[in-house]
PyMOL Python script that loads the backbone (N, CA, C, O; Angstrom):
from pymol import cmd

cmd.read_pdbstr("""\
ATOM      1  N   UNK A   1       0.848  -1.168   0.000  1.00  0.00           N
ATOM      2  CA  UNK A   1       0.000   0.000   0.000  1.00  0.00           C
ATOM      3  C   UNK A   1       0.897   1.236   0.000  1.00  0.00           C
ATOM      4  O   UNK A   1       1.919   1.276   0.685  1.00  0.00           O
ATOM      5  N   UNK A   2       0.504   2.229  -0.769  1.00  0.00           N
ATOM      6  CA  UNK A   2       1.253   3.479  -0.774  1.00  0.00           C
ATOM      7  C   UNK A   2       0.378   4.617  -0.269  1.00  0.00           C
ATOM      8  O   UNK A   2      -0.821   4.671  -0.542  1.00  0.00           O
ATOM      9  N   UNK A   3       1.007   5.526   0.475  1.00  0.00           N
ATOM     10  CA  UNK A   3       0.344   6.729   0.965  1.00  0.00           C
ATOM     11  C   UNK A   3       1.258   7.915   0.683  1.00  0.00           C
ATOM     12  O   UNK A   3       2.435   7.750   0.362  1.00  0.00           O
ATOM     13  N   UNK A   4       0.701   9.096   0.807  1.00  0.00           N
ATOM     14  CA  UNK A   4       1.485  10.317   0.622  1.00  0.00           C
ATOM     15  C   UNK A   4       1.720  10.958   1.988  1.00  0.00           C
ATOM     16  O   UNK A   4       0.773  11.297   2.698  1.00  0.00           O
ATOM     17  N   UNK A   5       2.975  11.116   2.338  1.00  0.00           N
ATOM     18  CA  UNK A   5       3.356  11.843   3.545  1.00  0.00           C
ATOM     19  C   UNK A   5       3.733  13.259   3.115  1.00  0.00           C
ATOM     20  O   UNK A   5       4.243  13.467   2.014  1.00  0.00           O
ATOM     21  N   UNK A   6       3.478  14.227   3.990  1.00  0.00           N
ATOM     22  CA  UNK A   6       3.796  15.620   3.663  1.00  0.00           C
ATOM     23  C   UNK A   6       4.599  16.245   4.786  1.00  0.00           C
ATOM     24  O   UNK A   6       4.418  15.921   5.960  1.00  0.00           O
ATOM     25  N   UNK A   7       5.501  17.158   4.400  1.00  0.00           N
ATOM     26  CA  UNK A   7       6.232  17.886   5.423  1.00  0.00           C
ATOM     27  C   UNK A   7       5.612  19.265   5.613  1.00  0.00           C
ATOM     28  O   UNK A   7       4.685  19.648   4.900  1.00  0.00           O
ATOM     29  N   UNK A   8       6.134  19.994   6.573  1.00  0.00           N
ATOM     30  CA  UNK A   8       5.565  21.301   6.922  1.00  0.00           C
ATOM     31  C   UNK A   8       5.766  22.348   5.838  1.00  0.00           C
ATOM     32  O   UNK A   8       5.188  23.432   5.917  1.00  0.00           O
ATOM     33  N   UNK A   9       6.573  22.048   4.829  1.00  0.00           N
ATOM     34  CA  UNK A   9       6.792  22.977   3.727  1.00  0.00           C
ATOM     35  C   UNK A   9       5.999  22.588   2.483  1.00  0.00           C
ATOM     36  O   UNK A   9       6.120  23.235   1.443  1.00  0.00           O
ATOM     37  N   UNK A  10       5.183  21.530   2.585  1.00  0.00           N
ATOM     38  CA  UNK A  10       4.360  21.108   1.464  1.00  0.00           C
ATOM     39  C   UNK A  10       4.996  20.063   0.559  1.00  0.00           C
ATOM     40  O   UNK A  10       4.368  19.624  -0.405  1.00  0.00           O
ATOM     41  N   UNK A  11       6.218  19.658   0.846  1.00  0.00           N
ATOM     42  CA  UNK A  11       6.843  18.595   0.061  1.00  0.00           C
ATOM     43  C   UNK A  11       6.101  17.289   0.304  1.00  0.00           C
ATOM     44  O   UNK A  11       5.671  17.021   1.426  1.00  0.00           O
ATOM     45  N   UNK A  12       5.946  16.480  -0.729  1.00  0.00           N
ATOM     46  CA  UNK A  12       5.251  15.212  -0.613  1.00  0.00           C
ATOM     47  C   UNK A  12       6.222  14.052  -0.817  1.00  0.00           C
ATOM     48  O   UNK A  12       7.168  14.138  -1.599  1.00  0.00           O
ATOM     49  N   UNK A  13       5.959  12.968  -0.090  1.00  0.00           N
ATOM     50  CA  UNK A  13       6.799  11.777  -0.153  1.00  0.00           C
ATOM     51  C   UNK A  13       5.902  10.557  -0.265  1.00  0.00           C
ATOM     52  O   UNK A  13       5.008  10.368   0.559  1.00  0.00           O
ATOM     53  N   UNK A  14       6.129   9.734  -1.270  1.00  0.00           N
ATOM     54  CA  UNK A  14       5.382   8.493  -1.404  1.00  0.00           C
ATOM     55  C   UNK A  14       5.997   7.482  -0.444  1.00  0.00           C
ATOM     56  O   UNK A  14       7.195   7.204  -0.499  1.00  0.00           O
ATOM     57  N   UNK A  15       5.174   6.945   0.422  1.00  0.00           N
ATOM     58  CA  UNK A  15       5.633   5.959   1.396  1.00  0.00           C
ATOM     59  C   UNK A  15       4.957   4.634   1.092  1.00  0.00           C
ATOM     60  O   UNK A  15       3.734   4.568   0.970  1.00  0.00           O
ATOM     61  N   UNK A  16       5.744   3.592   0.970  1.00  0.00           N
ATOM     62  CA  UNK A  16       5.211   2.256   0.765  1.00  0.00           C
ATOM     63  C   UNK A  16       5.096   1.584   2.132  1.00  0.00           C
ATOM     64  O   UNK A  16       6.092   1.380   2.826  1.00  0.00           O
ATOM     65  N   UNK A  17       3.874   1.250   2.497  1.00  0.00           N
ATOM     66  CA  UNK A  17       3.613   0.659   3.801  1.00  0.00           C
ATOM     67  C   UNK A  17       3.672  -0.863   3.661  1.00  0.00           C
ATOM     68  O   UNK A  17       3.023  -1.443   2.791  1.00  0.00           O
ATOM     69  N   UNK A  18       4.451  -1.490   4.520  1.00  0.00           N
ATOM     70  CA  UNK A  18       4.570  -2.945   4.534  1.00  0.00           C
ATOM     71  C   UNK A  18       4.362  -3.440   5.963  1.00  0.00           C
ATOM     72  O   UNK A  18       4.241  -2.652   6.901  1.00  0.00           O
ATOM     73  N   UNK A  19       4.325  -4.752   6.101  1.00  0.00           N
ATOM     74  CA  UNK A  19       4.186  -5.339   7.436  1.00  0.00           C
ATOM     75  C   UNK A  19       5.203  -6.451   7.617  1.00  0.00           C
ATOM     76  O   UNK A  19       5.762  -6.977   6.654  1.00  0.00           O
ATOM     77  N   UNK A  20       5.422  -6.785   8.855  1.00  0.00           N
ATOM     78  CA  UNK A  20       6.236  -7.949   9.200  1.00  0.00           C
ATOM     79  C   UNK A  20       5.769  -8.446  10.559  1.00  0.00           C
ATOM     80  O   UNK A  20       5.108  -7.716  11.298  1.00  0.00           O
ATOM     81  N   UNK A  21       6.101  -9.653  10.879  1.00  0.00           N
ATOM     82  CA  UNK A  21       5.780 -10.206  12.193  1.00  0.00           C
ATOM     83  C   UNK A  21       7.029 -10.158  13.055  1.00  0.00           C
ATOM     84  O   UNK A  21       8.116 -10.540  12.621  1.00  0.00           O
ATOM     85  N   UNK A  22       6.859  -9.687  14.271  1.00  0.00           N
ATOM     86  CA  UNK A  22       7.961  -9.645  15.220  1.00  0.00           C
ATOM     87  C   UNK A  22       7.868 -10.864  16.129  1.00  0.00           C
ATOM     88  O   UNK A  22       6.804 -11.174  16.666  1.00  0.00           O
ATOM     89  N   UNK A  23       8.957 -11.528  16.286  1.00  0.00           N
ATOM     90  CA  UNK A  23       9.021 -12.686  17.171  1.00  0.00           C
ATOM     91  C   UNK A  23      10.114 -12.472  18.212  1.00  0.00           C
ATOM     92  O   UNK A  23      10.779 -13.418  18.633  1.00  0.00           O
ATOM     93  N   UNK A  24      10.291 -11.219  18.620  1.00  0.00           N
ATOM     94  CA  UNK A  24      11.350 -10.883  19.560  1.00  0.00           C
ATOM     95  C   UNK A  24      11.122 -11.433  20.955  1.00  0.00           C
ATOM     96  O   UNK A  24      10.031 -11.894  21.288  1.00  0.00           O
ATOM     97  N   UNK A  25      12.148 -11.377  21.746  1.00  0.00           N
ATOM     98  CA  UNK A  25      12.089 -11.883  23.108  1.00  0.00           C
ATOM     99  C   UNK A  25      11.110 -11.087  23.957  1.00  0.00           C
ATOM    100  O   UNK A  25      10.417 -11.658  24.799  1.00  0.00           O
ATOM    101  N   UNK A  26      11.044  -9.767  23.747  1.00  0.00           N
ATOM    102  CA  UNK A  26      10.219  -8.909  24.588  1.00  0.00           C
ATOM    103  C   UNK A  26       8.951  -8.409  23.920  1.00  0.00           C
ATOM    104  O   UNK A  26       8.069  -7.869  24.588  1.00  0.00           O
ATOM    105  N   UNK A  27       8.852  -8.580  22.624  1.00  0.00           N
ATOM    106  CA  UNK A  27       7.653  -8.108  21.925  1.00  0.00           C
ATOM    107  C   UNK A  27       7.376  -8.991  20.723  1.00  0.00           C
ATOM    108  O   UNK A  27       8.286  -9.442  20.028  1.00  0.00           O
ATOM    109  N   UNK A  28       6.091  -9.225  20.502  1.00  0.00           N
ATOM    110  CA  UNK A  28       5.667 -10.079  19.391  1.00  0.00           C
ATOM    111  C   UNK A  28       4.449  -9.467  18.743  1.00  0.00           C
ATOM    112  O   UNK A  28       3.706  -8.712  19.369  1.00  0.00           O
ATOM    113  N   UNK A  29       4.252  -9.799  17.489  1.00  0.00           N
ATOM    114  CA  UNK A  29       3.037  -9.377  16.823  1.00  0.00           C
ATOM    115  C   UNK A  29       3.304  -8.649  15.526  1.00  0.00           C
ATOM    116  O   UNK A  29       4.440  -8.544  15.064  1.00  0.00           O
ATOM    117  N   UNK A  30       2.223  -8.148  14.949  1.00  0.00           N
ATOM    118  CA  UNK A  30       2.278  -7.460  13.675  1.00  0.00           C
ATOM    119  C   UNK A  30       2.938  -6.092  13.818  1.00  0.00           C
ATOM    120  O   UNK A  30       2.615  -5.326  14.726  1.00  0.00           O
ATOM    121  N   UNK A  31       3.863  -5.796  12.910  1.00  0.00           N
ATOM    122  CA  UNK A  31       4.552  -4.500  12.875  1.00  0.00           C
ATOM    123  C   UNK A  31       4.211  -3.840  11.547  1.00  0.00           C
ATOM    124  O   UNK A  31       4.310  -4.466  10.491  1.00  0.00           O
ATOM    125  N   UNK A  32       3.805  -2.563  11.602  1.00  0.00           N
ATOM    126  CA  UNK A  32       3.512  -1.781  10.410  1.00  0.00           C
ATOM    127  C   UNK A  32       4.759  -0.949  10.117  1.00  0.00           C
ATOM    128  O   UNK A  32       5.231  -0.204  10.976  1.00  0.00           O
ATOM    129  N   UNK A  33       5.290  -1.078   8.900  1.00  0.00           N
ATOM    130  CA  UNK A  33       6.540  -0.421   8.529  1.00  0.00           C
ATOM    131  C   UNK A  33       6.253   0.734   7.561  1.00  0.00           C
ATOM    132  O   UNK A  33       5.602   0.545   6.533  1.00  0.00           O
ATOM    133  N   UNK A  34       6.745   1.925   7.902  1.00  0.00           N
ATOM    134  CA  UNK A  34       6.547   3.127   7.103  1.00  0.00           C
ATOM    135  C   UNK A  34       7.797   3.501   6.318  1.00  0.00           C
ATOM    136  O   UNK A  34       7.851   4.584   5.734  1.00  0.00           O
ATOM    137  N   UNK A  35       8.779   2.649   6.292  1.00  0.00           N
ATOM    138  CA  UNK A  35      10.073   2.952   5.686  1.00  0.00           C
ATOM    139  C   UNK A  35      11.074   3.188   6.797  1.00  0.00           C
ATOM    140  O   UNK A  35      10.784   3.866   7.783  1.00  0.00           O
ATOM    141  N   UNK A  36      12.246   2.624   6.625  1.00  0.00           N
ATOM    142  CA  UNK A  36      13.252   2.688   7.692  1.00  0.00           C
ATOM    143  C   UNK A  36      13.501   4.115   8.120  1.00  0.00           C
ATOM    144  O   UNK A  36      13.629   4.988   7.262  1.00  0.00           O
ATOM    145  N   UNK A  37      13.576   4.387   9.388  1.00  0.00           N
ATOM    146  CA  UNK A  37      13.539   3.495  10.547  1.00  0.00           C
ATOM    147  C   UNK A  37      12.183   3.489  11.263  1.00  0.00           C
ATOM    148  O   UNK A  37      12.119   3.115  12.434  1.00  0.00           O
ATOM    149  N   UNK A  38      11.123   3.886  10.605  1.00  0.00           N
ATOM    150  CA  UNK A  38       9.834   4.072  11.270  1.00  0.00           C
ATOM    151  C   UNK A  38       8.974   2.808  11.190  1.00  0.00           C
ATOM    152  O   UNK A  38       8.533   2.403  10.114  1.00  0.00           O
ATOM    153  N   UNK A  39       8.748   2.200  12.355  1.00  0.00           N
ATOM    154  CA  UNK A  39       7.910   1.019  12.480  1.00  0.00           C
ATOM    155  C   UNK A  39       7.095   1.124  13.763  1.00  0.00           C
ATOM    156  O   UNK A  39       7.568   1.646  14.773  1.00  0.00           O
ATOM    157  N   UNK A  40       5.862   0.619  13.708  1.00  0.00           N
ATOM    158  CA  UNK A  40       4.998   0.639  14.886  1.00  0.00           C
ATOM    159  C   UNK A  40       4.302  -0.706  15.024  1.00  0.00           C
ATOM    160  O   UNK A  40       3.913  -1.319  14.030  1.00  0.00           O
ATOM    161  N   UNK A  41       4.147  -1.159  16.257  1.00  0.00           N
ATOM    162  CA  UNK A  41       3.347  -2.347  16.502  1.00  0.00           C
ATOM    163  C   UNK A  41       1.893  -2.013  16.232  1.00  0.00           C
ATOM    164  O   UNK A  41       1.416  -0.936  16.591  1.00  0.00           O
ATOM    165  N   UNK A  42       1.182  -2.954  15.590  1.00  0.00           N
ATOM    166  CA  UNK A  42      -0.231  -2.773  15.277  1.00  0.00           C
ATOM    167  C   UNK A  42      -1.018  -2.434  16.539  1.00  0.00           C
ATOM    168  O   UNK A  42      -1.909  -1.586  16.512  1.00  0.00           O
ATOM    169  N   UNK A  43      -0.694  -3.083  17.618  1.00  0.00           N
ATOM    170  CA  UNK A  43      -1.374  -2.849  18.895  1.00  0.00           C
ATOM    171  C   UNK A  43      -1.275  -1.385  19.322  1.00  0.00           C
ATOM    172  O   UNK A  43      -2.240  -0.821  19.838  1.00  0.00           O
ATOM    173  N   UNK A  44      -0.127  -0.782  19.111  1.00  0.00           N
ATOM    174  CA  UNK A  44       0.063   0.622  19.486  1.00  0.00           C
ATOM    175  C   UNK A  44      -0.755   1.554  18.595  1.00  0.00           C
ATOM    176  O   UNK A  44      -1.328   2.529  19.082  1.00  0.00           O
ATOM    177  N   UNK A  45      -0.815   1.263  17.292  1.00  0.00           N
ATOM    178  CA  UNK A  45      -1.597   2.104  16.386  1.00  0.00           C
ATOM    179  C   UNK A  45      -3.085   2.027  16.699  1.00  0.00           C
ATOM    180  O   UNK A  45      -3.802   3.012  16.523  1.00  0.00           O
ATOM    181  N   UNK A  46      -3.557   0.882  17.157  1.00  0.00           N
ATOM    182  CA  UNK A  46      -4.976   0.717  17.470  1.00  0.00           C
ATOM    183  C   UNK A  46      -5.431   1.643  18.599  1.00  0.00           C
ATOM    184  O   UNK A  46      -6.615   1.965  18.695  1.00  0.00           O
ATOM    185  N   UNK A  47      -4.504   2.068  19.446  1.00  0.00           N
ATOM    186  CA  UNK A  47      -4.853   2.981  20.537  1.00  0.00           C
ATOM    187  C   UNK A  47      -5.359   4.322  20.010  1.00  0.00           C
ATOM    188  O   UNK A  47      -6.081   5.029  20.713  1.00  0.00           O
ATOM    189  N   UNK A  48      -4.989   4.674  18.790  1.00  0.00           N
ATOM    190  CA  UNK A  48      -5.338   5.983  18.228  1.00  0.00           C
ATOM    191  C   UNK A  48      -6.388   5.904  17.125  1.00  0.00           C
ATOM    192  O   UNK A  48      -6.760   6.924  16.545  1.00  0.00           O
ATOM    193  N   UNK A  49      -6.865   4.700  16.836  1.00  0.00           N
ATOM    194  CA  UNK A  49      -7.854   4.513  15.767  1.00  0.00           C
ATOM    195  C   UNK A  49      -9.258   4.740  16.295  1.00  0.00           C
ATOM    196  O   UNK A  49      -9.590   4.208  17.355  1.00  0.00           O
ATOM    197  N   UNK A  50     -10.097   5.501  15.612  1.00  0.00           N
ATOM    198  CA  UNK A  50      -9.788   6.300  14.429  1.00  0.00           C
ATOM    199  C   UNK A  50      -8.928   7.511  14.804  1.00  0.00           C
ATOM    200  O   UNK A  50      -9.101   8.115  15.863  1.00  0.00           O
ATOM    201  N   UNK A  51      -8.016   7.840  13.922  1.00  0.00           N
ATOM    202  CA  UNK A  51      -7.079   8.930  14.178  1.00  0.00           C
ATOM    203  C   UNK A  51      -7.798  10.276  14.138  1.00  0.00           C
ATOM    204  O   UNK A  51      -8.640  10.515  13.272  1.00  0.00           O
ATOM    205  N   UNK A  52      -7.462  11.139  15.069  1.00  0.00           N
ATOM    206  CA  UNK A  52      -8.052  12.472  15.143  1.00  0.00           C
ATOM    207  C   UNK A  52      -7.144  13.533  14.539  1.00  0.00           C
ATOM    208  O   UNK A  52      -7.590  14.635  14.221  1.00  0.00           O
ATOM    209  N   UNK A  53      -5.866  13.195  14.383  1.00  0.00           N
ATOM    210  CA  UNK A  53      -4.915  14.131  13.783  1.00  0.00           C
ATOM    211  C   UNK A  53      -3.848  13.354  13.028  1.00  0.00           C
ATOM    212  O   UNK A  53      -3.722  12.140  13.187  1.00  0.00           O
ATOM    213  N   UNK A  54      -3.096  14.049  12.221  1.00  0.00           N
ATOM    214  CA  UNK A  54      -2.024  13.428  11.443  1.00  0.00           C
ATOM    215  C   UNK A  54      -0.994  12.791  12.370  1.00  0.00           C
ATOM    216  O   UNK A  54      -0.819  13.212  13.513  1.00  0.00           O
ATOM    217  N   UNK A  55      -0.319  11.772  11.856  1.00  0.00           N
ATOM    218  CA  UNK A  55       0.711  11.097  12.637  1.00  0.00           C
ATOM    219  C   UNK A  55       2.088  11.478  12.111  1.00  0.00           C
ATOM    220  O   UNK A  55       2.363  11.359  10.917  1.00  0.00           O
ATOM    221  N   UNK A  56       2.936  11.928  13.000  1.00  0.00           N
ATOM    222  CA  UNK A  56       4.295  12.316  12.642  1.00  0.00           C
ATOM    223  C   UNK A  56       5.148  11.060  12.480  1.00  0.00           C
ATOM    224  O   UNK A  56       5.191  10.203  13.363  1.00  0.00           O
ATOM    225  N   UNK A  57       5.829  10.968  11.329  1.00  0.00           N
ATOM    226  CA  UNK A  57       6.723   9.824  11.110  1.00  0.00           C
ATOM    227  C   UNK A  57       8.189  10.248  11.027  1.00  0.00           C
ATOM    228  O   UNK A  57       9.072   9.394  10.957  1.00  0.00           O
ATOM    229  N   UNK A  58       8.456  11.545  11.035  1.00  0.00           N
ATOM    230  CA  UNK A  58       9.841  12.035  11.015  1.00  0.00           C
ATOM    231  C   UNK A  58       9.833  13.455  11.579  1.00  0.00           C
ATOM    232  O   UNK A  58       9.682  14.425  10.836  1.00  0.00           O
ATOM    233  N   UNK A  59       9.995  13.568  12.886  1.00  0.00           N
ATOM    234  CA  UNK A  59       9.849  14.855  13.565  1.00  0.00           C
ATOM    235  C   UNK A  59      10.854  15.900  13.087  1.00  0.00           C
ATOM    236  O   UNK A  59      10.496  17.064  12.909  1.00  0.00           O
ATOM    237  N   UNK A  60      12.076  15.508  12.885  1.00  0.00           N
ATOM    238  CA  UNK A  60      13.096  16.489  12.498  1.00  0.00           C
ATOM    239  C   UNK A  60      13.389  16.487  11.004  1.00  0.00           C
ATOM    240  O   UNK A  60      14.176  17.301  10.521  1.00  0.00           O
ATOM    241  N   UNK A  61      12.762  15.578  10.276  1.00  0.00           N
ATOM    242  CA  UNK A  61      12.965  15.521   8.836  1.00  0.00           C
ATOM    243  C   UNK A  61      14.318  15.001   8.413  1.00  0.00           C
ATOM    244  O   UNK A  61      14.727  15.211   7.271  1.00  0.00           O
ATOM    245  N   UNK A  62      15.018  14.335   9.294  1.00  0.00           N
ATOM    246  CA  UNK A  62      16.365  13.854   8.973  1.00  0.00           C
ATOM    247  C   UNK A  62      16.387  12.900   7.789  1.00  0.00           C
ATOM    248  O   UNK A  62      17.367  12.850   7.045  1.00  0.00           O
ATOM    249  N   UNK A  63      15.310  12.144   7.614  1.00  0.00           N
ATOM    250  CA  UNK A  63      15.261  11.188   6.513  1.00  0.00           C
ATOM    251  C   UNK A  63      14.515  11.731   5.299  1.00  0.00           C
ATOM    252  O   UNK A  63      14.235  10.990   4.357  1.00  0.00           O
ATOM    253  N   UNK A  64      14.198  13.013   5.319  1.00  0.00           N
ATOM    254  CA  UNK A  64      13.466  13.625   4.218  1.00  0.00           C
ATOM    255  C   UNK A  64      14.184  14.908   3.801  1.00  0.00           C
ATOM    256  O   UNK A  64      15.367  14.853   3.465  1.00  0.00           O
ATOM    257  N   UNK A  65      13.520  16.044   3.812  1.00  0.00           N
ATOM    258  CA  UNK A  65      14.151  17.292   3.368  1.00  0.00           C
ATOM    259  C   UNK A  65      14.408  18.273   4.509  1.00  0.00           C
ATOM    260  O   UNK A  65      14.611  19.465   4.278  1.00  0.00           O
ATOM    261  N   UNK A  66      14.398  17.767   5.735  1.00  0.00           N
ATOM    262  CA  UNK A  66      14.735  18.611   6.871  1.00  0.00           C
ATOM    263  C   UNK A  66      13.552  19.228   7.603  1.00  0.00           C
ATOM    264  O   UNK A  66      13.744  20.049   8.500  1.00  0.00           O
ATOM    265  N   UNK A  67      12.327  18.845   7.232  1.00  0.00           N
ATOM    266  CA  UNK A  67      11.137  19.374   7.886  1.00  0.00           C
ATOM    267  C   UNK A  67      10.291  18.218   8.406  1.00  0.00           C
ATOM    268  O   UNK A  67      10.343  17.108   7.877  1.00  0.00           O
ATOM    269  N   UNK A  68       9.517  18.491   9.443  1.00  0.00           N
ATOM    270  CA  UNK A  68       8.659  17.479  10.043  1.00  0.00           C
ATOM    271  C   UNK A  68       7.724  16.860   8.996  1.00  0.00           C
ATOM    272  O   UNK A  68       7.128  17.574   8.189  1.00  0.00           O
ATOM    273  N   UNK A  69       7.603  15.523   9.017  1.00  0.00           N
ATOM    274  CA  UNK A  69       6.806  14.793   8.033  1.00  0.00           C
ATOM    275  C   UNK A  69       5.672  14.052   8.744  1.00  0.00           C
ATOM    276  O   UNK A  69       5.884  13.398   9.765  1.00  0.00           O
ATOM    277  N   UNK A  70       4.460  14.169   8.182  1.00  0.00           N
ATOM    278  CA  UNK A  70       3.294  13.502   8.763  1.00  0.00           C
ATOM    279  C   UNK A  70       2.500  12.749   7.701  1.00  0.00           C
ATOM    280  O   UNK A  70       2.622  13.003   6.503  1.00  0.00           O
ATOM    281  N   UNK A  71       1.691  11.822   8.179  1.00  0.00           N
ATOM    282  CA  UNK A  71       0.715  11.124   7.345  1.00  0.00           C
ATOM    283  C   UNK A  71      -0.654  11.512   7.888  1.00  0.00           C
ATOM    284  O   UNK A  71      -0.877  11.478   9.098  1.00  0.00           O
ATOM    285  N   UNK A  72      -1.568  11.882   6.999  1.00  0.00           N
ATOM    286  CA  UNK A  72      -2.878  12.373   7.425  1.00  0.00           C
ATOM    287  C   UNK A  72      -3.651  11.325   8.214  1.00  0.00           C
ATOM    288  O   UNK A  72      -3.425  10.123   8.078  1.00  0.00           O
ATOM    289  N   UNK A  73      -4.573  11.816   9.044  1.00  0.00           N
ATOM    290  CA  UNK A  73      -5.421  10.934   9.841  1.00  0.00           C
ATOM    291  C   UNK A  73      -6.226  10.004   8.945  1.00  0.00           C
ATOM    292  O   UNK A  73      -6.394   8.826   9.262  1.00  0.00           O
ATOM    293  N   UNK A  74      -6.722  10.521   7.833  1.00  0.00           N
ATOM    294  CA  UNK A  74      -7.523   9.703   6.918  1.00  0.00           C
ATOM    295  C   UNK A  74      -6.699   8.543   6.359  1.00  0.00           C
ATOM    296  O   UNK A  74      -7.183   7.414   6.279  1.00  0.00           O
ATOM    297  N   UNK A  75      -5.464   8.824   5.976  1.00  0.00           N
ATOM    298  CA  UNK A  75      -4.601   7.765   5.446  1.00  0.00           C
ATOM    299  C   UNK A  75      -4.205   6.777   6.549  1.00  0.00           C
ATOM    300  O   UNK A  75      -4.102   5.576   6.296  1.00  0.00           O
ATOM    301  N   UNK A  76      -3.984   7.272   7.756  1.00  0.00           N
ATOM    302  CA  UNK A  76      -3.662   6.376   8.867  1.00  0.00           C
ATOM    303  C   UNK A  76      -4.816   5.428   9.148  1.00  0.00           C
ATOM    304  O   UNK A  76      -4.599   4.247   9.423  1.00  0.00           O
ATOM    305  N   UNK A  77      -6.046   5.937   9.081  1.00  0.00           N
ATOM    306  CA  UNK A  77      -7.214   5.073   9.271  1.00  0.00           C
ATOM    307  C   UNK A  77      -7.244   3.978   8.212  1.00  0.00           C
ATOM    308  O   UNK A  77      -7.545   2.827   8.525  1.00  0.00           O
ATOM    309  N   UNK A  78      -6.936   4.321   6.965  1.00  0.00           N
ATOM    310  CA  UNK A  78      -6.931   3.334   5.881  1.00  0.00           C
ATOM    311  C   UNK A  78      -5.850   2.277   6.103  1.00  0.00           C
ATOM    312  O   UNK A  78      -6.064   1.098   5.817  1.00  0.00           O
ATOM    313  N   UNK A  79      -4.704   2.692   6.605  1.00  0.00           N
ATOM    314  CA  UNK A  79      -3.622   1.750   6.906  1.00  0.00           C
ATOM    315  C   UNK A  79      -4.082   0.753   7.968  1.00  0.00           C
ATOM    316  O   UNK A  79      -3.915  -0.456   7.810  1.00  0.00           O
ATOM    317  N   UNK A  80      -4.660   1.269   9.046  1.00  0.00           N
ATOM    318  CA  UNK A  80      -5.145   0.406  10.131  1.00  0.00           C
ATOM    319  C   UNK A  80      -6.223  -0.537   9.610  1.00  0.00           C
ATOM    320  O   UNK A  80      -6.202  -1.729   9.918  1.00  0.00           O
ATOM    321  N   UNK A  81      -7.151  -0.024   8.834  1.00  0.00           N
ATOM    322  CA  UNK A  81      -8.234  -0.852   8.311  1.00  0.00           C
ATOM    323  C   UNK A  81      -7.706  -1.954   7.397  1.00  0.00           C
ATOM    324  O   UNK A  81      -8.149  -3.100   7.486  1.00  0.00           O
ATOM    325  N   UNK A  82      -6.770  -1.615   6.527  1.00  0.00           N
ATOM    326  CA  UNK A  82      -6.245  -2.601   5.575  1.00  0.00           C
ATOM    327  C   UNK A  82      -5.388  -3.675   6.240  1.00  0.00           C
ATOM    328  O   UNK A  82      -5.584  -4.866   5.997  1.00  0.00           O
ATOM    329  N   UNK A  83      -4.452  -3.263   7.068  1.00  0.00           N
ATOM    330  CA  UNK A  83      -3.481  -4.210   7.592  1.00  0.00           C
ATOM    331  C   UNK A  83      -3.869  -4.845   8.922  1.00  0.00           C
ATOM    332  O   UNK A  83      -3.375  -5.921   9.258  1.00  0.00           O
ATOM    333  N   UNK A  84      -4.737  -4.202   9.675  1.00  0.00           N
ATOM    334  CA  UNK A  84      -5.043  -4.718  11.009  1.00  0.00           C
ATOM    335  C   UNK A  84      -6.478  -5.226  11.084  1.00  0.00           C
ATOM    336  O   UNK A  84      -6.704  -6.398  11.388  1.00  0.00           O
ATOM    337  N   UNK A  85      -7.431  -4.374  10.815  1.00  0.00           N
ATOM    338  CA  UNK A  85      -8.838  -4.744  11.004  1.00  0.00           C
ATOM    339  C   UNK A  85      -9.292  -5.777   9.983  1.00  0.00           C
ATOM    340  O   UNK A  85      -9.908  -6.774  10.359  1.00  0.00           O
ATOM    341  N   UNK A  86      -9.005  -5.565   8.697  1.00  0.00           N
ATOM    342  CA  UNK A  86      -9.449  -6.511   7.671  1.00  0.00           C
ATOM    343  C   UNK A  86      -8.802  -7.896   7.830  1.00  0.00           C
ATOM    344  O   UNK A  86      -9.354  -8.901   7.383  1.00  0.00           O
ATOM    345  N   UNK A  87      -7.654  -7.933   8.458  1.00  0.00           N
ATOM    346  CA  UNK A  87      -6.984  -9.213   8.687  1.00  0.00           C
ATOM    347  C   UNK A  87      -7.375  -9.850  10.013  1.00  0.00           C
ATOM    348  O   UNK A  87      -6.860 -10.908  10.375  1.00  0.00           O
ATOM    349  N   UNK A  88      -8.287  -9.204  10.740  1.00  0.00           N
ATOM    350  CA  UNK A  88      -8.775  -9.766  11.987  1.00  0.00           C
ATOM    351  C   UNK A  88      -7.761  -9.759  13.108  1.00  0.00           C
ATOM    352  O   UNK A  88      -7.887 -10.522  14.065  1.00  0.00           O
ATOM    353  N   UNK A  89      -6.744  -8.897  13.000  1.00  0.00           N
ATOM    354  CA  UNK A  89      -5.718  -8.832  14.043  1.00  0.00           C
ATOM    355  C   UNK A  89      -6.321  -8.275  15.330  1.00  0.00           C
ATOM    356  O   UNK A  89      -6.115  -8.817  16.416  1.00  0.00           O
ATOM    357  N   UNK A  90      -7.071  -7.179  15.187  1.00  0.00           N
ATOM    358  CA  UNK A  90      -7.749  -6.537  16.324  1.00  0.00           C
ATOM    359  C   UNK A  90      -9.129  -6.137  15.889  1.00  0.00           C
ATOM    360  O   UNK A  90      -9.381  -5.935  14.701  1.00  0.00           O
ATOM    361  N   UNK A  91     -10.013  -6.022  16.828  1.00  0.00           N
ATOM    362  CA  UNK A  91     -11.334  -5.476  16.554  1.00  0.00           C
ATOM    363  C   UNK A  91     -11.480  -4.207  17.360  1.00  0.00           C
ATOM    364  O   UNK A  91     -11.071  -4.147  18.519  1.00  0.00           O
ATOM    365  N   UNK A  92     -12.075  -3.175  16.738  1.00  0.00           N
ATOM    366  CA  UNK A  92     -12.238  -1.897  17.432  1.00  0.00           C
ATOM    367  C   UNK A  92     -13.571  -1.854  18.111  1.00  0.00           C
ATOM    368  O   UNK A  92     -13.904  -0.858  18.753  1.00  0.00           O
TER     369      UNK A  92
END
""", "prot")
cmd.dss("prot")
cmd.show_as("cartoon", "prot")
cmd.util.cbc("prot")
cmd.orient("prot")
């Protein structure tokens, strides 16, 4: 799945969202990947669903053009619905 992330200067970045399963010693479960190094456990994202505001994926813009980068609440809801809810991982 691809979404458009935007920075505070209006620059747009196509982000390919993927998933992986974590089988770590201290944490397990579905991980939503927004492009290195940004990853979140599905369980953590569910705490904010439905999203009320955009989600910051690069506060200082170090991996982009130097400005804070966010993904809109609407796109975050679609990510959660596609990768978590439709797959029966969690129910809201």
